[in-house]
C-alpha positions, -999 to +999 in steps of 0.1 A: -344-316+538-381-327+540-380-333+502-350-356+507-329-335+483-292-329+489-283-294+500-258-278+477-244-243+477-245-229+442-230-195+434-253-191+404-281-180+428-262-156+450-274-121+451-254-095+431-234-070+451-242-041+428-274-033+409-256-031+376-244-068+381-280-081+384-286-088+346-254-108+343-262-127+375-297-134+363-284-148+330-261-172+349-290-182+372-313-187+342-288-210+326-283-229+358-321-234+361-321-249+326-294-274+337-313-283+369-345-287+350-330-316+331-323-335+364-344-346+393-366-323+414-348-292+427-356-266+452-337-233+448-332-207+475-320-172+469-326-136+480-351-108+472-329-090+448-324-122+427-357-140+427-379-114+410-357-107+381-349-144+376-386-153+376-393-125+352-365-137+329-378-172+330-414-160+323-402-138+294-415-107+313-398-073+315-412-063+349-399-082+379-423-064+403-451-090+400-425-117+412-416-098+443-415-125+470-418-119+508-393-135+531-400-172+535-422-171+504-417-193+474-429-203+439-436-236+422-425-236+386-442-260+362-423-270+331-429-290+299-394-297+286-378-262+283-411-244+282-423-227+314-460-235+318-467-216+350-455-200+381-476-204+413-470-186+445-467-210+475 
């Protein structure tokens, strides 16, 4: 709200019900991030089982543990076109 962005519910970022569903959910979320990246600024909110593997996938990393995010935490992703330049904890 403080950013003046519309609030939209997007199923691409909902947490998987089962652990074996996580890779498929992350693939959908990764594709949605690519779509959002082409538009205006976006803030994405999700849950602890979704954010670490999504960030790892975006960074090209195999291990999601470094991307574990405490409740209320966040990340700033910096892009140059479709290339992720950096992830910074907020």
